[in-house]
N, C-alpha and C positions, 0 to 999 in steps of 0.2 A: 472441189476443194471449198470449203466454207470461209476460211480466213487464215492468212499466213500470220496474223497478229493475235489469234485467239488462244488464250491459255485456259485450259480446262483444269479445275481444282476440285479433287475429291477429299473430303475430311473425314478421317478415321473409318475408311471403308472396312467393313467387316467380312463381307461375303466374297470369296474368290470367283463365284460364278458371275456376281454383278461386276467385278473388276474386269473379268474377261470379256463380259458382254459390252462394257464401255469402250475397252481397247478395239473391240470388232467395229464399234461405232466411229471410232478415231480412224480406223482404216478406210471406213466408207466415206467420212466427211473430211478428214484430214486438217484438223486444227494445228496450231503451231506446236503446242506442248501439252503433255499429261503431267499434272503434279499431284503428289499424294501427300497429305498431312497425317503423320502418324497413323499409318494404315495398320489395321488389326488382322490383315491377311497378307500373304507374300505374293508379289507378282509372278514368282516361279512356281506357285501351286499348280498342280497338274489340272485341277478344275478351272483354273482361270485361263490356261492354255487351251483347254477343251472348248471353252466358250469363245475365245478370242478367234479362233478359226485362222483367217489370214491377217488377223491384227496381232499376231505374236510379237512382232517387232516392237509394237507400242508398249508391251509389258516389259521389254528389254531396256527401253529408253526412258522410263517414267523418272520424274526428278522428285526427291524427297525433301520435305520440309518439316521442321519441328512445330511450327504454328502457322495459322491462316494468315497472320499478318506477314510473315516472312515469305509465303507463298504468292502474295499479290503485291509485295513491296514494289516491284517494277511495272506494275499495271497502272494505266491512268484512269481507267473506269472499271468498275466491279459490279457485277450483278449476281446476287445471291439467290439461289432457288429456295423458297421456303413455304412451308404449309402451316406456319404458326399463325393463327388468326386471333388467339385469345386475348392479347393485349391491345391489338390494333392501334399501337402508338405511331405506326408508320403505314403510309399507303402501300397496298399490295398491287403491283401492276400486272396486266396480262402479258402473256409471252410476247405478243406483238408489240406492246408498248415498251417493255423493258429491253428487248432485243433491239428494237428501233433506236432507242437511247444509246445502247451500246455500239451500234454501228454508225452513229453520226460522225461525220467528218472530224478530224482532229489534225493539227499542225505536226509534220514529222511522222516518223514511224510509230504509231500509237498502239501499244500493246494493250489488250483489255482482258479481263478475267471474267470467266463464269464458273461459279462456285456451287458445289452441291454438298449437302451434309450427310450426317450419319443415317444409316438405314433405320435405326430404331428411334431416335429423337432429333434428328435434323441439325441444325446449327444453334449454338447459344446466342443469348442476346448480345454478348459482347462481340461474337463473331459477326453477327448481323449488321453491327454497326459499322464495320469495315466496308460495307456494300453501299454504293450510291443509289442503287434500286433494288427492291425486293420484288422477285418473279414468283407468282402463284398460279400454277397450272389449274384450270377449272377442273372440278371432278364432280361425280354425282354426290348428293347429300348424304348417303349412307355411309360411305367410307372414303374418307378423302386423302388417305395416304397412297402415294404411288411407288411403285418398285424404283429403285435408283436408276438402273439402266434405261427404263421406260421414260422416266423424267428427262434423262440426257438425249435420248432419241427425239422427244418432242422438241427441246430446245434446238438441237442441231437441224432439225427440219424447218424450224421457224427461221433460223439464220439462213440457211440455204434458200428458202423461198424468197426472203427479203433481198438478198443479194442478186437473185435473178431478176428482180423488178427493176425499172429504172430509178436511178438514184433519187430523184425528186420524190419518189413514193415513200421512202423510209429515211431520207436524210435531208429535212428541210433547212437545216442550218448550214451557213458558209463555213468553210474551213477556218480554224482559229489561226490567228496571227502568229501565236507562239505556242509551244507546246504546253499542254496541261502538266501540272506537277504530279509526280508519281505519288503513290501511296506512302512510300518510304519517306519522300520529303515532307508530306502532310504529317505523318505520324511524329517525326522529329520535332516538328514545329509545335505539335499539340503537348508532347512531352515537356518542351521548354516553357510553354505557356502554363501548364499545370503546376510545375515547380514555382513559377513566378507568382500565381495566384494563390498557391498554398502559403507561400512566404509572407505575402501581404494581408492575408486573412480573408480574402474574397472566397476561397474554398476551405472546406474542413475535410479531413481525412475520411470521415464516414459518408460523405456526400459527393466527394470529388468524382468518382467514377460515373456517377449519373450525370452531373452537370457537364463534365468534359465530353460525355457521350453526345450531348445535345450541341456542344460546340463543334464536335467532329462532324455532326450531320450538317450544321450551317456551312461549314467549308466544303463538304462533298457536294452540296447543292450549288454552291457559288462556283465551284470548278475553277479556282484560282490557277494561273499558270505558274511556271517554275520561277520566273522573276518575281512575281507577286508574293509567293511563299517566302522566298528569300528575303524580301523586304519586311514581311511579317515577323520572321524569325530573328532578323537582325534588330528590330524594334524591341523583342522581348528580352533578347540578350543584353542590350544596351540598358534597359530598364533594371534587369536583375544587377548588372554591374553597378549602376548608379544607387540603388537600394543598398547593396553591399558596402559601397564606399561610404554612404552617409551614415550607416550604422556601425562603422569601423571605429 
């Protein structure tokens, strides 16, 4: 069993063979949950069941979500597997580095997410912004795209290997005193901040997405706890109220 708190998320999976293979891997390694975001194939497809072998139960208990944001809302840390290197706007971490960060101790029951994108074109830039770390699996220079289930297998094996090592080998940080904020709490704060910044003219509609994406990355790197995020959100709401009162 790799982790009772690990949530595996597949975004718009199209191939039932891939989905069945991932279900088989879940039976091998036993994460906490398997979530599907707008799948383009059905878990009940006979080909998925064929590949799942003894992982058929995982196909029956998958959770469905309409967006990646909703699928990781209750996760405190998120790693996204990405083969995108064209922009190089963010650092791509090795499986060892990204998984090591995912497994660092956190206060309380810390649910974490491991995200995999579409077979044909991976995750969008907006979806990648939801992850605190991007994981890139090293490949040969001739063809850098891996099969979805192969990528899941490599990540699961890395998690298992790190969990079998002494904790000091992969978790150098002390456990936090209070729980990290969930993605849902962060997103609510960011939405409130965006409305405020648009109102005061700091943001413009045509540039808001890019600039708020950078703010999101600052917050993800800082990893504020739930109390700190509540403080930030309270400040933003109070400013919005004060601006509305003065302009009324």
